[in-house]
C-alpha angles and dihedrals in degrees: 000000000000109000111198135185119238132209113249090214106041099016089223121149115272133175127352111239109233110226133173108219091199088072106009131074137193132192114191116184125186119190137196099226116356121062115283124224147192137210124198126190115191141160090210089092101160097038097048096040089054093052097038109042122164114292093019122126134238141175142177123253091236098051137055093214117113126208134198124225109239104172147002122204127182118205139148119259125221090280093054093251119138112252130188118216115199120189131183148153140227114274095254085080086083088077087070085065097047114089130196114196109160097114123091112271112281095002138098125226133197117260117251095266137022109263142179113245089260093052093044091051095050094042090052094052095039089055091052101049110012104039108103096161098091090233122107118241094195097055101015096197090064134072126243120195115258087212087079090071115108116220117254093353127134135183113232131194119222095159113110107246088212088077094057119125121212122310108254140171103272116204124214135177139200119289142081115331095233096066094054090043089055090053091054092045092052093046093054099030087240130152136208126220135175116233118193117214107286107145096266125148128234149137110286116208125225129169125215122229091261092051098261111157120231140169130196123201109235120190099202115025110196096177130086109268132219093198125193118205145158130231126236133238101241096154091123093065107022109063124168104204135184089215090060092049094248095127131067125191092014125197120178122194133182116178140163094178095115098027117144121179097186142014138207113210109206112219096032105134090205091061090228124181109207124212131171105274089223094059113111111248115256096021096094097087143097114358088355094061108094112168131192130204123223126189101220095190126224132295117257114257110233128205126204115253121240093248098030117114121230090248094051091047091050090051091049092050091049091050091048091050091051091049091050094050091047090053091051091052090050090052092050095049092044089054095055100031102041117008093038100033123132110255117230102157141161119198119190146125115260112240115239087226098067118138095229117097119223112233092022107048098022140003139191112296095026122128116230134177122253118196122198136168129304091028092296111154135162139183108235136187123238097234102162141022115201128197119188135176131181141126090311093058138250123324132176126183142149132246112227118202137183091229135029096230 
């Protein structure tokens, strides 16, 4: 692997880090949703520490991802030789250090406009790192420090708008920007990646003063990109199989022990019975009917504020009722689709010698098929891609997971 420094202003490639793979080692992990990371062990203490100080940036020649140097630690290895350990994370970690606090304490408010999940996500992040106006785009009557803007950074949209659901009022509360971003990512099964300037094209996001969401197609983006994207279901053509020698340490499991085909949510005023939307109609009967019970809790009792009008109070009660019913529906569907799902799982390590090529055959966020023994098979998400190099050579392989989060 070629580890290279990166300018914090222009994000252009800098110096190649000289490493001796007979003694040094590097693990570089890129992830679909959570922050990625790297860990470098080297005996070139003075040379590497000079080129990779804290809060500097680095990348690999064969990836567009950019990482931030968090820490440097000098220690002696088992042979008594000084060793430098450098650790860092992908640049989306900065959203853990961006705070939005324009909602009333302890409450959530609706964003300035109604958005799809995709638009809400990108508006939220754009406001945190690209908004240099000093005016908030989430609650437009408030200010938001222009010092939050990152230099020469844009938010780009690689999610097909054709997959958007309805535009809705999206509620957000005070806290660090990363946590709310993660909620949006999980809701839409979206991912975030950092793309260093490389002449690629894309849709660049910008948000008007009133919160209106816009994108502009740019043919040659020369800024650093926080890019939002969505994986593909390619399970029909990318199959990791134990028969083909793709899987090491294989465990196959099929189980109906916790299966539930329907759920009653006590407290739901609509008296709804929830079933998995994928279940074939008419099959949920007799021995095949396996119901679960959920205590949905009670709705919060609201009181009218001293200075709150009757109309405002009525709106608040209606909104609270909608939120309560939505939470009951979430509980019902979670019971039958997650807690009570049939288990058909394959757990294994992916061999470094697979015949699928990362970046060409599959990418982060894609769903692939994994086939084990006894007919066990499972669609899994590509959640990580790991590159390692040390005295034993170079290896690169994915992590496949049953869920994205």
